[in-house]
C-alpha positions as CSV (number, residue, x, y, z in Angstrom):
1,M,-6.7,48.4,-20.0
2,K,-8.0,51.7,-18.6
3,L,-8.9,51.8,-15.0
4,L,-12.7,52.1,-14.6
5,N,-12.7,52.3,-10.8
6,V,-10.7,54.4,-8.4
7,P,-7.5,52.5,-7.2
8,V,-6.0,52.5,-3.7
9,I,-2.3,53.3,-3.8
10,D,0.1,53.1,-0.8
11,I,2.5,56.0,-1.1
12,S,4.7,55.0,1.8
13,P,7.3,53.6,-0.5
14,F,7.8,57.0,-1.9
15,R,8.2,58.5,1.5
16,K,10.5,55.8,2.9
17,G,11.8,53.7,0.0
18,T,14.5,53.8,-2.6
19,A,14.6,55.8,-5.9
20,Q,13.4,52.7,-7.6
21,D,10.5,52.4,-5.2
22,K,9.6,56.0,-5.8
23,Q,9.5,55.5,-9.6
24,E,8.3,52.0,-10.1
25,V,6.1,51.3,-7.0
26,V,4.4,54.7,-6.6
27,A,4.9,57.1,-9.6
28,R,3.9,54.5,-12.2
29,L,0.7,53.6,-10.4
30,V,-0.2,57.3,-9.9
31,D,0.5,58.0,-13.5
32,Q,-2.0,55.3,-14.6
33,A,-4.6,56.6,-12.2
34,C,-4.2,60.2,-13.4
35,R,-4.4,59.2,-17.0
36,D,-7.3,56.8,-16.7
37,I,-9.7,58.2,-14.1
38,G,-8.0,61.2,-12.3
39,F,-8.7,59.8,-8.9
40,P,-6.4,57.7,-6.7
41,V,-7.1,56.9,-3.0
42,I,-3.9,57.1,-1.0
43,S,-2.8,55.3,2.1
44,G,0.6,55.6,3.8
45,H,0.4,59.5,3.8
46,G,1.8,60.1,7.3
47,V,-0.9,62.6,8.5
48,A,-1.6,62.1,12.2
49,P,-5.0,60.5,12.8
50,D,-5.4,62.8,15.9
51,L,-5.1,65.9,13.8
52,I,-7.7,64.6,11.3
53,E,-10.1,63.8,14.1
54,R,-9.7,67.2,15.8
55,T,-10.4,68.9,12.5
56,R,-13.5,66.9,12.0
57,A,-14.7,67.5,15.5
58,V,-14.2,71.3,15.5
59,S,-15.8,71.5,12.1
60,R,-18.9,69.6,13.3
61,A,-19.1,72.0,16.2
62,F,-19.1,74.9,13.8
63,F,-21.8,73.6,11.6
64,D,-23.9,72.8,14.7
65,L,-24.0,76.5,15.5
66,P,-27.3,78.4,14.9
67,A,-27.5,79.9,11.4
68,Q,-27.2,83.5,12.6
69,R,-23.9,82.7,14.3
70,K,-22.4,81.0,11.2
71,L,-23.4,84.0,9.1
72,K,-21.1,86.2,11.2
73,V,-18.3,84.7,9.0
74,A,-20.2,84.7,5.7
75,R,-18.2,84.7,2.5
76,P,-17.7,88.4,1.8
77,A,-17.7,88.4,-2.1
78,V,-17.6,85.9,-5.0
79,D,-13.9,86.6,-5.7
80,V,-12.9,86.2,-2.0
81,T,-12.6,82.5,-1.2
82,R,-13.0,82.8,2.6
83,G,-15.8,82.2,5.1
84,Y,-19.1,80.5,5.3
85,T,-21.5,79.6,2.5
86,G,-24.9,78.2,3.4
87,V,-27.1,75.4,2.0
88,N,-28.6,76.2,-1.4
89,E,-26.2,79.1,-2.1
90,E,-24.1,77.4,-4.8
91,S,-24.5,75.2,-7.8
92,L,-21.2,73.4,-8.7
93,A,-22.8,71.9,-11.8
94,R,-23.1,75.5,-13.3
95,S,-19.3,75.6,-13.5
96,R,-19.8,73.2,-16.5
97,D,-23.3,74.0,-17.6
98,P,-24.7,77.6,-16.9
99,E,-28.2,76.2,-17.3
100,A,-27.8,73.4,-14.8
101,Y,-30.8,73.1,-12.5
102,G,-30.8,73.2,-8.7
103,S,-28.5,74.4,-6.0
104,D,-26.3,72.2,-3.9
105,L,-27.5,70.6,-0.6
106,N,-24.4,71.4,1.5
107,E,-22.8,74.2,3.5
108,S,-19.1,75.0,3.9
109,L,-16.4,76.9,5.7
110,M,-13.3,78.0,3.8
111,I,-9.9,79.4,4.6
112,G,-6.8,80.3,2.6
113,P,-3.1,80.6,3.3
114,V,-2.3,80.7,7.0
115,D,1.4,81.7,6.6
116,P,1.3,84.5,4.0
117,P,4.6,85.2,2.1
118,D,6.4,88.5,2.2
119,P,4.1,91.6,1.7
120,A,5.7,92.6,-1.6
121,Y,4.6,89.2,-3.1
122,A,1.3,88.9,-1.3
123,N,0.2,92.4,-2.1
124,A,1.4,92.7,-5.7
125,P,-1.3,93.5,-8.3
126,A,-1.0,90.0,-9.8
127,A,-1.8,88.5,-6.4
128,G,-5.3,89.6,-6.6
129,K,-7.2,88.4,-3.5
130,H,-5.4,85.1,-3.2
131,F,-3.9,86.2,0.1
132,A,-7.0,87.8,1.5
133,P,-7.2,87.5,5.3
134,N,-9.0,84.6,6.8
135,I,-12.3,85.0,8.7
136,W,-12.4,83.2,12.0
137,P,-15.5,82.5,14.0
138,E,-15.4,84.2,17.4
139,D,-18.0,81.8,18.7
140,L,-15.5,78.9,18.3
141,P,-12.0,80.2,19.1
142,E,-10.4,76.8,19.0
143,L,-11.2,76.4,15.3
144,Q,-8.4,78.8,14.2
145,A,-5.6,76.8,15.8
146,V,-6.9,73.4,14.5
147,Y,-7.5,74.6,11.0
148,T,-4.1,76.3,10.9
149,A,-2.4,73.1,11.9
150,Y,-4.4,71.1,9.4
151,Y,-3.8,73.5,6.6
152,R,0.0,73.4,7.1
153,E,-0.1,69.6,7.2
154,M,-2.1,69.5,3.9
155,G,0.5,71.8,2.4
156,K,3.2,69.4,3.2
157,L,1.3,66.4,1.8
158,A,0.5,68.3,-1.3
159,E,4.2,69.2,-1.8
160,E,5.0,65.5,-1.6
161,L,2.2,64.6,-4.0
162,M,3.5,67.1,-6.5
163,R,6.9,65.4,-6.3
164,I,5.2,62.1,-7.1
165,F,3.4,63.8,-9.9
166,A,6.7,65.2,-11.3
167,L,8.2,61.7,-11.5
168,A,5.0,60.3,-12.9
169,L,5.2,62.9,-15.7
170,G,8.9,62.1,-16.4
171,L,10.2,65.2,-14.8
172,P,12.9,65.7,-12.0
173,E,11.4,64.9,-8.6
174,H,11.7,68.5,-7.3
175,Y,10.5,70.1,-10.6
176,F,7.5,71.7,-8.9
177,D,9.1,72.7,-5.7
178,D,9.7,76.4,-6.6
179,K,6.2,76.6,-8.2
180,V,4.3,75.6,-5.0
181,D,6.4,77.2,-2.2
182,R,4.0,80.1,-2.0
183,H,0.9,78.2,-2.9
184,I,-2.6,79.8,-2.9
185,S,-4.5,76.8,-1.7
186,R,-7.8,76.6,0.2
187,L,-9.1,74.4,2.9
188,R,-12.9,74.0,2.5
189,V,-14.9,71.9,4.9
190,R,-18.3,70.8,3.6
191,N,-21.2,69.7,5.7
192,Y,-24.0,67.7,4.0
193,P,-26.9,67.8,6.4
194,A,-29.3,64.9,6.8
195,Q,-32.1,65.4,4.4
196,K,-35.3,65.9,6.4
197,E,-37.4,66.5,3.3
198,A,-37.1,65.3,-0.3
199,P,-34.8,67.3,-2.6
200,Q,-36.2,69.1,-5.6
201,P,-36.1,67.0,-8.9
202,G,-32.5,66.9,-10.1
203,Q,-31.1,68.5,-6.9
204,I,-28.2,66.6,-5.2
205,R,-25.7,67.2,-2.5
206,A,-23.0,68.5,-5.0
207,G,-23.6,68.7,-8.8
208,A,-21.3,67.2,-11.4
209,H,-18.2,69.3,-11.7
210,S,-14.4,69.2,-12.0
211,D,-12.0,70.9,-9.7
212,Y,-10.1,74.0,-10.8
213,G,-6.6,73.6,-9.5
214,S,-3.6,71.3,-9.4
215,L,-4.9,68.6,-7.0
216,T,-7.5,68.1,-4.3
217,I,-6.9,66.1,-1.0
218,L,-10.2,64.9,0.5
219,Y,-11.0,63.2,3.7
220,A,-14.5,61.8,3.6
221,E,-16.9,59.9,5.8
222,D,-18.4,56.6,4.9
223,K,-22.0,57.7,5.1
224,P,-25.1,57.2,2.8
225,G,-25.0,59.6,-0.1
226,G,-21.3,59.9,-1.2
227,L,-18.8,60.8,-3.9
228,Q,-19.0,59.3,-7.4
229,V,-16.8,59.8,-10.4
230,C,-17.6,59.5,-14.1
231,N,-15.2,56.9,-15.6
232,A,-13.9,56.5,-19.2
233,N,-17.0,54.6,-20.2
234,G,-19.3,57.4,-19.0
235,D,-20.5,55.4,-16.0
236,W,-20.8,56.9,-12.5
237,V,-18.9,54.8,-10.0
238,D,-18.6,55.1,-6.2
239,V,-15.2,56.3,-4.8
240,P,-14.1,53.8,-2.1
241,I,-14.0,55.2,1.5
242,R,-11.1,53.5,3.3
243,P,-10.4,54.3,7.0
244,G,-7.5,56.6,7.4
245,C,-7.1,57.1,3.6
246,Y,-7.3,60.3,1.5
247,I,-9.0,60.6,-1.8
248,V,-6.9,62.6,-4.3
249,N,-7.9,64.0,-7.6
250,I,-6.3,66.2,-10.2
251,G,-8.0,69.4,-11.3
252,D,-8.3,71.4,-14.5
253,L,-5.0,73.2,-14.0
254,M,-3.0,70.0,-13.7
255,A,-4.8,68.5,-16.7
256,R,-3.9,71.6,-18.7
257,W,-0.3,71.4,-17.4
258,S,0.0,67.8,-18.6
259,N,-1.5,68.8,-22.0
260,D,-4.5,66.7,-21.2
261,N,-2.5,63.5,-20.8
262,W,-4.1,63.4,-17.3
263,V,-7.8,63.8,-16.8
264,S,-9.7,66.2,-14.6
265,T,-12.7,64.0,-14.0
266,L,-16.3,64.9,-13.5
267,H,-17.5,64.0,-10.0
268,R,-20.5,64.6,-7.8
269,V,-22.0,63.9,-4.4
270,V,-25.3,62.1,-4.5
271,N,-28.2,62.1,-2.2
272,P,-28.7,59.5,0.5
273,P,-31.5,57.0,0.1
274,A,-34.9,58.3,1.2
275,G,-35.4,57.7,4.9
276,A,-31.7,57.4,5.7
277,G,-32.2,59.8,8.6
278,A,-29.6,61.4,10.9
279,E,-27.0,58.9,9.9
280,S,-26.8,60.4,6.4
281,R,-25.2,63.6,7.7
282,R,-21.8,63.7,6.0
283,Q,-18.7,65.9,6.4
284,S,-15.7,66.3,4.1
285,L,-12.4,68.0,4.7
286,V,-11.3,69.3,1.3
287,F,-7.9,70.8,0.5
288,F,-7.7,72.5,-2.9
289,H,-4.0,72.8,-3.7
290,N,-3.1,75.5,-6.1
291,P,0.4,76.6,-7.2
292,N,2.0,80.0,-6.7
293,Y,-0.1,82.7,-8.4
294,D,2.8,83.5,-10.8
295,A,3.6,79.9,-11.7
296,E,3.5,79.5,-15.4
297,I,1.1,76.8,-16.6
298,A,2.4,75.6,-20.0
299,N,2.6,72.3,-21.8
300,L,5.0,69.9,-19.9
301,M,5.1,67.5,-22.8
302,P,7.8,68.7,-25.2
303,S,7.1,66.0,-27.7
304,Q,3.5,67.1,-28.1
305,A,2.0,70.2,-29.6
306,A,0.5,72.4,-26.9
307,K,-3.3,72.3,-26.7
308,Y,-3.5,75.5,-24.6
309,A,-1.8,78.9,-24.5
310,P,0.4,79.5,-21.5
311,T,-1.2,81.2,-18.5
312,T,-0.5,81.5,-14.8
313,S,-2.0,79.7,-11.8
314,G,-3.5,83.0,-10.5
315,E,-5.1,84.0,-13.8
316,H,-6.5,80.5,-14.4
317,L,-8.1,80.3,-10.9
318,R,-9.4,83.9,-10.9
319,S,-11.2,83.6,-14.2
320,L,-13.0,80.5,-12.9
321,Y,-14.0,82.0,-9.5
322,V,-15.6,85.0,-11.2
323,K,-17.1,83.1,-14.1
324,T,-18.9,80.5,-11.9
325,Q,-19.4,82.4,-8.6
326,N,-18.7,79.0,-7.0
327,A,-15.1,78.7,-5.9
């Protein structure tokens, strides 16, 4: 039977167990989750709780700054995924439906790679702006060190998850290693302010969309107005928020890589109940993992006819950034 709700999977046997544990205890469960609903929640990931809390705290301090100070680090262009984006400046739903109504009720701060590769690779024409410099707020100097440490830790976790994915897809464990060693991932922290006035009809915190890349690693708060996914029956179901756990989902690129054996699932962030007040403020730490820009994205299922022409990670992402203007 298909999973209709998001499962919780302990990945510590992959990190500490035997080859059999990796395959039968973790990879098998991850494969089912990615085939059925595209969203596992993971425990046993090994990320230090103190680092998570410091990242949450410094992010809250940034979003508490006056608007004019946040705008000092405003996103410079639609194809440069860096800097601050304000409330009502995006509509994620338009990535699927150009006619979708309403802009999203959140603001965000975004960075990219903190350890760029050699200049010849980073500055090659095919690199585009994937290694554009980060924009750091002078008003909050401690943020750079915390975000840098968190970005690096998420890169390590993503590499481990890609090894789990490899086994789940019937590939050698280290198949993806040389395809993600110069990844073009983004850390985007989203703040969903408490709603002091009623949203416009049809307007929610984040419209229904799928993610673009290989996988997303999300640390969310258990607050009113949270994340929902659309399951195989077409029903919207809440994603469980477990203390210390990460929500993981695959994106369009990984679905394409798997020849659609895995699903990049529609998800959204709904509004809190009317009158929820200050307690409905919600913050999410979101790491969008993307392979090296020159990694070939082609059918990994040799027994199946390819549904898509080969492309590269960089081209796939760049086309979506420009098309939707909401990276």
